[in-house]
C-alpha positions, 0 to 999 in steps of 0.5 A: 500499499505503501509504494501504490502512491508513488507508481500512480505518479510516475507516469508524471515524472519528468528528467531530474537532474542527477541524485545527492547521495541524501537523495541516492540513500533516502531511495535506497532507504525506501526500497529496504523497508518495503522489503523487509516489510513484505519480508515481515508479512510473509513469514507471518502468513507462512507461520499462521499456515504452519501452526495450524497445520501443526496442531491439526496434523502433527501434535496427534502423532506426537501423542502417539508417539508418546502413547508408545513410549508409555507403553514400552516403559511399563514393560520394560519395567515389567520385565526389570521387575522378574519378568525377565532374568539378565544378567548384572550388566544387562540389568543395569542397562535395563534400568538405566535406560527405565531412567532415561525414557522415565526422564523424557516423559517427565519433559513433556508431562503436564499432569501432576498425578502422571508426573507423580507416577512417572517421578516415583517409577524413576527413582525406583530404578535410578540408583546413582546419582543424576547426571546432567542430561546430555542434549540428545546426539541426533537430531534427525532422530524422533527421540528429539521430539521428546527429549529436552523439551522442556528444558529447551522451551525454558532456555529459548525463553530465557534468551528472548527475555534476555534479547528482548530486555536488550532490544529496550534497553537499546530503544531506551538508549537511542530515545534518549540520545535521539531526542530532539531527533524525535521532535522534529520528526513529529514537526517534520510529519506535520509540515510535509502533510501541511505541504501535501495538502497544500500542494493537493488540495482538490478545490484549488483545482479548476480542472475536473480530471486533475481535481478528481486526481488530486482528491484520490491522492488526498485520500491517501495524505490522509491515510497515512497520516492518521498512521503517521506514516511519514514514510508513506508522505515522503514518497508522495512528496517526492513523487510529487517533486519528479512528476513538476520540478516546477512546484515551489518550496513547500512541494518541491525536491528536500533539501540536503539538511532534511533529507540528512535528517530523515533518512536518519530518522529511516534507517531507525524504522528499517532495523525495526522492521528488520529487528521483528523479522529477527524475532518471528523467527527466532520465536519460531525455531524456538516454540519447534524446537529447531537450529536456531543457526539453520537457514529457513524461508517463510516459503519452505515451511511446509515443506519442514512441516512434512518432513517432520510429519513424515519423521514421527510417522515412521518413528511410529511404525518402528516403535509399533512394530518392535513393540510386537516384537516385544512381546517374545521374552527371547527378543526382548533380552536381546533387545536390551543387549543391543541398547547397551551396547549402543550406549556404550558405543555412543559413550565411545565416540563422545 
């Protein structure tokens, strides 16, 4: 919307002298602000669509996946309680596995009664002081969807809170430093508005077509002023200046000193929109446990959701297949031994 008045006036543009450095910076800032606003809108639309599909398609899979882990924990508890004869080393590995699964389920459990039951089960098999939990070793493992969930959320929230506090401090420092410029900006907004009203007032135009054109432009001017959008008012003013260089000072090319002041304000606007984009992306990644440094674009969120959904679906099928096999005590014993070997191998790799 902010560029529409400029496009409507491009047809009236005439040859102009070479732009000054201030004018070039002014034009560049406008383009960059428009691009960042478009990117912000793309992120918001993509995240809204993602969240709707996530609630509809992924959360039920997560609940099913969690239920299978609870069933596995019950099966292992029964085996460890005497349903399966194991050597000391394998029995200890089974106890550690039960503790690990209980820990992962505790992180995502909100119900107090179920938390108490999981905690009691965990304590029965934890025969050593609890060690700090290590991060998942494989980001693509569906188990990572359950591990460290609460810890990551808390860490992400703490990081966002610290970031917001830092931004508030920066904003306060900029406001204090640029208080005179803020006053000038408010005065400039009114000044530009008055200039545009004077230049575009339809009642002063005798030509019907020109009066209609100015009426439409005045609507845009009033909308921009009501929204305190200096960018839009300046675009209108510059478009008029480019369209008719014979205008007097009230609608003419802005002087260099005034352009420099506007450029500082526009640079702040650009930084604010860029910060909104970064914060929106960071918040999305934190909520969905994504790599905060990974490259992600609004247009790729749908594909990312399909990949996550496929991982969960495959993980559920694998757990269902394994659950049937674990009904066989001989297979369960071999499975525990395999889990012990894998845990030892991971420890050696670390």
